[in-house]
MARKELUM-401324 format. One line per field, with one value per residue: x, y, z of N, C-alpha, C, O in turn; residue in three letters. Coordinates in nm, 4 decimals, m for minus. Each point is the difference from the previous one (the first is absolute). Last residue first. Layout:
! MARKELUM-401324
n.c1 <- X, ...
n.c2 <- Y, ...
n.c3 <- Z, ...
ca.c1 <- X, ...
ca.c2 <- Y, ...
ca.c3 <- Z, ...
c.c1 <- X, ...
c.c2 <- Y, ...
c.c3 <- Z, ...
o.c1 <- X, ...
o.c2 <- Y, ...
o.c3 <- Z, ...
rest <- ala, ...
***
This chain:
! MARKELUM-401324
n.c1 <- 7.0291, m0.3432, m0.4552, m0.5655, m0.3395, m0.3416, m0.5433, m0.0824, 0.0470, m0.4041, m0.4620, 0.0225, 0.0496, m0.4792, m0.0322, m0.2167, 0.0452, m0.0432, 0.4396, 0.1013, 0.4810, 0.2038, 0.5385, 0.6084, 0.5793, 0.3068, m0.2497, m0.3037, m0.5272, m0.2937, m0.5155, m0.1264, m0.4011, m0.0795, m0.0575, m0.0164, 0.4067, 0.1553, 0.5533, 0.3293, m0.0023, 0.3528, 0.5509, 0.1639, 0.0902, 0.3423, 0.0628, m0.5488, m0.0193, 0.4680, 0.1322, 0.4048, 0.0279, 0.3215, 0.0750, 0.1679, 0.1260, 0.3290, m0.2711, m0.5079, m0.2629, m0.0649, m0.4752, m0.5429, m0.2532, m0.1763, m0.4855, m0.4905, m0.0697, m0.2702, m0.5731, m0.3291, m0.0456, m0.2948, m0.5653, m0.1839, 0.0799, 0.1514, 0.5836, 0.1208, 0.1431, 0.0029, 0.4863, 0.1310, 0.3932, 0.3127, 0.3607, 0.4534, 0.3875, 0.0527, 0.0930, m0.5203, m0.0013, 0.3525, 0.1945, m0.3210, m0.2087, 0.2852, m0.1882, m0.5565, 0.0493, m0.0078, 0.1097, m0.1198, 0.0513, 0.0267, 0.1741
n.c2 <- 11.7566, 0.0585, m0.3112, m0.0676, 0.5056, 0.1220, 0.1896, 0.4828, 0.4943, 0.2806, 0.3777, 0.6181, 0.4315, 0.0293, m0.1411, m0.1776, m0.5050, m0.5185, m0.3689, m0.4966, m0.3245, m0.3668, m0.1788, m0.0803, m0.0698, 0.1408, 0.3916, 0.5778, 0.2621, 0.5215, 0.2797, 0.3429, 0.4522, m0.0577, m0.5698, m0.4031, m0.4433, m0.5424, m0.1859, m0.0684, 0.4373, 0.3631, m0.0152, 0.1643, 0.4940, 0.5919, 0.5148, 0.1578, 0.0323, 0.2098, 0.0638, 0.1788, m0.0859, 0.0933, m0.3618, m0.0408, m0.0583, 0.5018, 0.5083, 0.3273, 0.5484, 0.1659, m0.1265, 0.2405, 0.4876, 0.0067, 0.0019, 0.3228, 0.3714, m0.2291, 0.0412, 0.2566, m0.1120, m0.5333, 0.0057, 0.1132, m0.2357, m0.0848, m0.1693, m0.4917, m0.5056, m0.3111, m0.1242, m0.3593, m0.0924, m0.4609, m0.1286, m0.2882, m0.1548, 0.0028, m0.1382, 0.0306, 0.5753, 0.2616, m0.3368, m0.0908, 0.2788, 0.2313, m0.0895, 0.2886, 0.5902, 0.5058, 0.2748, 0.4009, 0.4377, 0.2528, 0.6218
n.c3 <- 9.8000, m0.4737, m0.3016, 0.2623, m0.0318, m0.3964, m0.0433, 0.1268, m0.2521, m0.3513, 0.1815, 0.1233, m0.4533, m0.4405, m0.5878, m0.4371, m0.3431, 0.0227, 0.2512, 0.2891, 0.1733, 0.0975, m0.4600, m0.0954, m0.0633, 0.5563, 0.1099, m0.1988, m0.2410, m0.3710, m0.1587, m0.4934, m0.0994, m0.3969, m0.1255, m0.2391, 0.1735, 0.1683, m0.1894, m0.5182, m0.3213, 0.0048, m0.2098, m0.5763, m0.2248, m0.0572, m0.3142, 0.1108, 0.5608, 0.4420, 0.4905, 0.5029, 0.6225, 0.5346, 0.4934, 0.4884, 0.4013, m0.0012, m0.1348, 0.2026, m0.1258, m0.5658, m0.3587, m0.0542, m0.2974, m0.5445, m0.1621, m0.1490, m0.4375, m0.4424, m0.2272, m0.4007, m0.5577, m0.1982, m0.1760, m0.5676, m0.5296, m0.4622, m0.0016, 0.1283, 0.2785, 0.5319, 0.4175, 0.5092, 0.4351, 0.2777, 0.5010, 0.1035, m0.0372, m0.6201, m0.4644, m0.2521, m0.2349, m0.3608, m0.4293, m0.4322, m0.4795, m0.4660, m0.6142, m0.1166, 0.2396, 0.2555, 0.4219, 0.4586, 0.4646, 0.3320, m0.2047
ca.c1 <- 0.0733, 0.0967, 0.1577, 0.0959, 0.0384, 0.1213, m0.0073, m0.0873, 0.0783, 0.0954, m0.0534, 0.0272, 0.1023, 0.0789, m0.0692, 0.0674, m0.0337, m0.0057, m0.0415, m0.0507, m0.0941, m0.0611, m0.1175, m0.1823, m0.0977, 0.1136, 0.0773, 0.1160, 0.1031, 0.0373, 0.1498, 0.0137, 0.1175, 0.1172, m0.0344, m0.0934, m0.0177, m0.1402, m0.0527, 0.0376, m0.1101, m0.1737, m0.0384, 0.0131, m0.0873, 0.0576, 0.1069, m0.0111, m0.1172, m0.0810, m0.0437, m0.1136, 0.0188, m0.1675, 0.0195, 0.0076, m0.0743, 0.0683, 0.1150, m0.0051, 0.0272, 0.0913, 0.0954, 0.0327, 0.0440, 0.0676, 0.0923, 0.0373, 0.0804, 0.1228, 0.1065, m0.0586, 0.0483, 0.1470, m0.0252, m0.0021, m0.0625, m0.1097, 0.0097, 0.0169, m0.0649, m0.0206, m0.1580, 0.0140, m0.0292, m0.0139, m0.0777, m0.1117, m0.0371, 0.0468, 0.1141, m0.0034, m0.1055, m0.0422, 0.1293, 0.0681, m0.0526, 0.0681, 0.1308, m0.0119, m0.0909, m0.0123, m0.0461, 0.0997, m0.0662, 0.0271, m0.0959
ca.c2 <- m0.0008, 0.1389, m0.0643, m0.1195, m0.0397, 0.0062, m0.0926, m0.0841, m0.0441, m0.0743, m0.1333, m0.1215, m0.0521, 0.1106, 0.0112, 0.0696, 0.1625, 0.0367, 0.1480, 0.0509, 0.1265, m0.0831, 0.1136, m0.0349, m0.0469, m0.1242, m0.0323, m0.1634, m0.0705, m0.1666, m0.0620, m0.1010, m0.0646, 0.0580, 0.1332, 0.0707, 0.0750, 0.0193, m0.0107, m0.1025, m0.1360, 0.0240, 0.0285, m0.0960, m0.0587, m0.1503, m0.0500, 0.0517, m0.1341, 0.0747, m0.0246, 0.0619, 0.0098, m0.0279, 0.0793, m0.0117, m0.1211, m0.1182, m0.0510, m0.1587, m0.0102, 0.0824, m0.0937, m0.1374, m0.0181, 0.0586, m0.1497, m0.0588, 0.0487, m0.0122, m0.1101, 0.0527, 0.0558, m0.0137, m0.0435, 0.0751, m0.0049, 0.0389, 0.1495, 0.0407, 0.1138, 0.0166, 0.0390, 0.0214, 0.0044, 0.1060, m0.0094, 0.0862, m0.0665, 0.0806, m0.0346, m0.1734, m0.0363, 0.0828, 0.0453, m0.1392, 0.0139, 0.0378, m0.0203, m0.1514, m0.0674, m0.1340, m0.0261, m0.0433, m0.1605, m0.0854, m0.1005
ca.c3 <- 0.1560, 0.0049, m0.1002, 0.0200, 0.1640, m0.0523, m0.1109, 0.0646, 0.0863, m0.0209, m0.0671, 0.0972, 0.0845, 0.1047, 0.1738, 0.0605, 0.0387, m0.0738, 0.0294, m0.1306, 0.0397, 0.1704, 0.0758, 0.0214, m0.1344, m0.0670, 0.1306, 0.0137, 0.0964, 0.0433, 0.0391, 0.1133, 0.0357, 0.0844, 0.0085, m0.0874, 0.0806, m0.0255, 0.1385, 0.0970, m0.0635, 0.0478, 0.0961, 0.0108, 0.0467, 0.0877, m0.0341, m0.0868, m0.0429, m0.0838, m0.1455, m0.1168, m0.1553, m0.0313, m0.1216, m0.1260, 0.0027, 0.0994, m0.0610, 0.0336, 0.1250, 0.0589, m0.0454, 0.0764, 0.1755, 0.0602, 0.0216, 0.1487, 0.1067, m0.0120, 0.1267, 0.1316, 0.0424, 0.0540, 0.1297, 0.1593, 0.0933, m0.0142, 0.0264, m0.1446, m0.0395, m0.1553, m0.0325, m0.1267, m0.0587, m0.0790, m0.0624, 0.0740, 0.1309, 0.1005, 0.0664, 0.0347, 0.0824, 0.0857, 0.1221, 0.0862, 0.1378, 0.1481, 0.0392, m0.0574, m0.1622, m0.0089, m0.1481, m0.1363, m0.0771, 0.0469, m0.0513
c.c1 <- 0.1176, 0.0662, 0.1232, 0.0954, 0.0571, 0.0665, 0.1335, 0.0789, m0.0102, 0.1514, 0.1230, m0.0706, 0.0281, 0.0570, 0.0377, 0.0003, 0.0376, m0.1157, m0.0012, m0.0904, m0.0516, m0.1442, m0.1026, m0.0918, m0.1513, m0.0938, 0.0738, 0.0875, 0.0957, 0.1198, m0.0447, 0.1292, m0.0624, m0.0517, 0.1012, m0.0459, m0.0739, m0.0604, m0.1508, m0.0754, 0.0595, m0.0684, m0.1501, m0.0371, m0.0287, m0.1605, 0.0898, 0.1208, 0.0044, m0.0631, m0.0659, 0.0203, m0.0933, 0.1019, m0.1287, 0.0535, m0.0894, m0.0821, 0.1132, 0.1586, 0.0351, 0.0469, 0.1556, 0.1643, 0.0345, 0.0604, 0.1810, 0.0650, m0.0404, 0.0710, 0.1541, 0.0966, m0.0078, 0.0916, 0.1902, 0.0634, m0.0093, m0.1262, m0.1479, m0.0094, 0.0314, m0.1010, 0.0323, m0.1442, m0.0600, m0.1385, m0.0156, m0.1400, m0.0989, m0.0532, 0.0369, 0.1062, 0.0163, m0.1094, m0.0730, 0.1136, 0.0049, m0.0694, 0.1012, 0.0967, 0.0247, 0.0201, m0.0033, m0.0762, 0.1004, m0.0649, 0.0061
c.c2 <- m0.0354, m0.0381, 0.1238, m0.0313, m0.0766, m0.0710, m0.0082, m0.1793, m0.1200, m0.0640, m0.1067, m0.1370, m0.0769, m0.0484, 0.0869, 0.0147, 0.0918, 0.1419, 0.0372, 0.0972, 0.0799, 0.1006, m0.0404, 0.1293, m0.0332, 0.0023, m0.1299, m0.0316, m0.1145, 0.0322, m0.1347, m0.0184, m0.1348, 0.1429, 0.0475, 0.1841, 0.0807, 0.1405, 0.0239, 0.0507, m0.0699, m0.0960, m0.0114, m0.0615, m0.1960, m0.0876, m0.1250, m0.0427, 0.0658, m0.1238, 0.0145, m0.0944, 0.0268, 0.0503, 0.0352, 0.0770, m0.0558, m0.0933, m0.1013, m0.0560, m0.1636, m0.0558, 0.0725, m0.0518, m0.1306, m0.0324, 0.0814, m0.1283, m0.0608, 0.0603, 0.0200, m0.0744, 0.1360, 0.1549, m0.0489, m0.0176, 0.1029, m0.0327, 0.0112, 0.1438, 0.0534, 0.1367, 0.0060, 0.0910, 0.0725, 0.0335, 0.1148, m0.0356, 0.0457, m0.0396, 0.1126, m0.0499, m0.1398, m0.0461, 0.0641, 0.0886, m0.1660, m0.0279, m0.0046, m0.0878, m0.1381, m0.0166, m0.1589, m0.0932, 0.0036, m0.1592, m0.1405
c.c3 <- 0.0026, 0.1692, 0.0282, m0.0796, m0.0224, 0.1802, 0.0342, m0.0824, 0.0644, 0.0797, m0.0674, m0.0168, 0.1058, 0.1200, 0.0343, 0.1327, 0.0493, m0.0285, m0.1502, 0.0405, m0.1349, m0.0332, 0.0845, 0.0093, m0.0080, m0.1554, m0.0189, 0.1062, m0.0213, 0.1082, 0.0469, 0.0032, 0.0561, 0.0333, 0.0702, 0.0261, m0.1194, 0.0914, 0.0000, 0.1127, 0.0760, m0.0366, 0.1220, 0.1467, 0.0165, 0.0321, 0.0695, m0.0986, m0.1469, m0.0627, m0.0663, m0.1307, m0.0817, m0.1818, m0.0481, m0.0757, m0.1049, m0.0209, 0.0615, m0.0570, 0.0554, 0.1749, 0.1199, m0.0411, 0.0603, 0.1020, 0.0370, m0.0533, 0.1043, 0.1386, m0.0120, 0.1137, 0.1195, 0.0211, 0.0320, 0.1045, 0.1156, 0.1006, m0.0265, 0.0160, m0.1533, m0.0494, m0.2019, m0.0225, m0.1139, m0.0602, m0.1062, m0.1312, 0.0942, 0.1209, 0.0610, 0.0851, 0.0263, 0.0642, 0.1106, 0.0832, 0.0748, 0.0311, 0.1646, 0.0246, 0.0220, m0.1392, m0.0270, m0.0836, m0.1549, m0.0361, 0.1145
o.c1 <- 0.0610, 0.0841, 0.1063, 0.0713, 0.1182, 0.1010, 0.0006, 0.0768, 0.0857, 0.0740, 0.0161, 0.0179, 0.0935, m0.0301, 0.1068, m0.0977, 0.1103, m0.1191, 0.1022, m0.0900, 0.0968, m0.1152, m0.0751, m0.0127, m0.0562, m0.0561, m0.0626, 0.0509, m0.0198, 0.0980, m0.0942, 0.0904, m0.1103, m0.0857, 0.0768, m0.0336, 0.0501, m0.0718, m0.0539, m0.0470, m0.0856, m0.0928, m0.0436, m0.0984, m0.0960, m0.0599, 0.1220, m0.0243, m0.0864, 0.0813, m0.1121, 0.1105, m0.1124, 0.0866, m0.1030, 0.0529, m0.0163, 0.0500, 0.0875, 0.0618, 0.0353, 0.1040, 0.0844, 0.0816, 0.0960, 0.0893, 0.0876, 0.0196, 0.0682, 0.0659, 0.0709, 0.0776, 0.0548, 0.0981, 0.0580, 0.1037, 0.0921, m0.1193, m0.0423, m0.0553, 0.0838, m0.1150, 0.0794, m0.1146, m0.0021, m0.0518, 0.0427, 0.0140, m0.0622, m0.1082, 0.1141, m0.0260, m0.0039, m0.0085, 0.0052, 0.0100, m0.0827, 0.0190, 0.1034, m0.0178, 0.0466, m0.0059, 0.0994, m0.1042, 0.0640, 0.0299, 0.0904
o.c2 <- m0.0039, 0.0627, 0.0179, m0.0994, 0.0337, m0.0702, m0.1011, m0.0739, m0.0869, m0.0933, m0.1211, m0.0958, m0.0773, m0.0942, 0.0309, 0.0647, m0.0321, m0.0127, 0.0142, m0.0546, 0.0449, m0.0177, m0.0961, 0.0724, m0.0023, m0.1090, m0.1029, 0.0782, m0.1190, 0.0731, m0.0585, m0.0225, m0.0140, 0.0550, m0.0744, 0.0753, 0.0759, 0.0038, 0.0116, m0.1005, m0.0229, m0.0363, m0.0620, m0.0719, m0.0757, m0.0273, m0.0162, m0.0534, m0.0639, m0.0919, m0.0492, 0.0098, m0.0486, 0.0850, m0.0636, 0.1080, m0.1211, m0.1078, m0.0319, m0.0939, m0.0298, m0.0300, m0.0654, m0.0570, m0.0234, m0.0766, m0.0369, m0.0799, 0.0393, m0.0668, m0.0526, 0.0333, 0.1083, 0.0051, 0.0142, 0.0442, 0.0444, 0.0275, 0.0636, 0.0452, m0.0630, 0.0268, 0.0563, m0.0407, 0.1223, m0.0873, 0.1124, m0.0287, m0.0734, m0.0500, 0.0459, m0.0994, m0.0270, 0.0594, m0.0370, 0.0012, m0.0201, 0.0191, m0.0658, m0.1015, m0.0605, 0.1071, m0.0607, m0.0524, 0.0988, m0.1141, m0.0807
o.c3 <- 0.1069, 0.0645, m0.0593, m0.0136, 0.0050, m0.0032, 0.0702, 0.0617, 0.0156, m0.0312, 0.0155, 0.0752, 0.0208, 0.0734, m0.0528, 0.0377, 0.0442, 0.0281, m0.0672, 0.0638, m0.0613, 0.0395, m0.0168, 0.0988, m0.1095, m0.0111, m0.0255, 0.0803, 0.0243, m0.0147, 0.0534, m0.0805, 0.0530, m0.0692, 0.0611, m0.0914, m0.0830, 0.1000, 0.1100, 0.0534, 0.0855, 0.0723, 0.0971, 0.0178, 0.0146, 0.1040, m0.0009, m0.1082, m0.0599, m0.0103, 0.0122, m0.0534, 0.0126, m0.0204, 0.0224, 0.0259, 0.0151, m0.0323, m0.0805, 0.0500, 0.1142, 0.0587, 0.0613, 0.0725, 0.0733, 0.0361, 0.0782, 0.0917, 0.0947, 0.0796, 0.0858, 0.0896, 0.0207, 0.0742, 0.1076, 0.0494, 0.0686, m0.0135, 0.0965, 0.1003, m0.0645, 0.0349, m0.0753, 0.0192, 0.0144, m0.0695, 0.0262, m0.1188, 0.0768, 0.0307, m0.0060, 0.0677, 0.1201, 0.1075, 0.1173, 0.1227, 0.0890, 0.1201, 0.0117, 0.0674, 0.0965, m0.0603, 0.0399, 0.0394, m0.0362, 0.0352, m0.0214
rest <- gly, leu, tyr, pro, glu, leu, glu, arg, leu, leu, lys, pro, lys, pro, leu, ala, gly, val, leu, ser, lys, val, val, glu, gly, asn, val, tyr, val, asn, leu, thr, pro, ile, gly, thr, ile, gly, tyr, lys, ala, ala, ile, gln, pro, asn, glu, asp, thr, asn, leu, lys, val, val, asp, ile, lys, asp, ala, asn, ala, ala, ala, val, glu, glu, leu, ile, pro, ala, val, ala, lys, cys, pro, gly, cys, trp, pro, ala, trp, phe, asp, val, leu, val, pro, lys, ser, asn, gln, leu, val, asp, ala, glu, phe, ser, ala, asp, asn, thr, glu, lys, thr, ser, met
***
């Protein structure tokens, strides 16, 4: 699996202190669009592992981080660079659109 799970406890180390850009997938097991986007995120993670880390956060199990970043709809995909949110995408995006949105961070 190319994506990795994070949680309230490890979020800072996995995401905020990461030297690479990090795409965080805020998701929940009951969310249909989250399930639809999961295989796309796996492909993006596998193809771009040297450029960006793809991390998943289950919002049901980790409400603190979701609340801290104001996540109200899922799936929400946030891109973090140097610990800061630089892009936020809400909803299940088709792979070509997701790759276009991520292009600045995959260069």
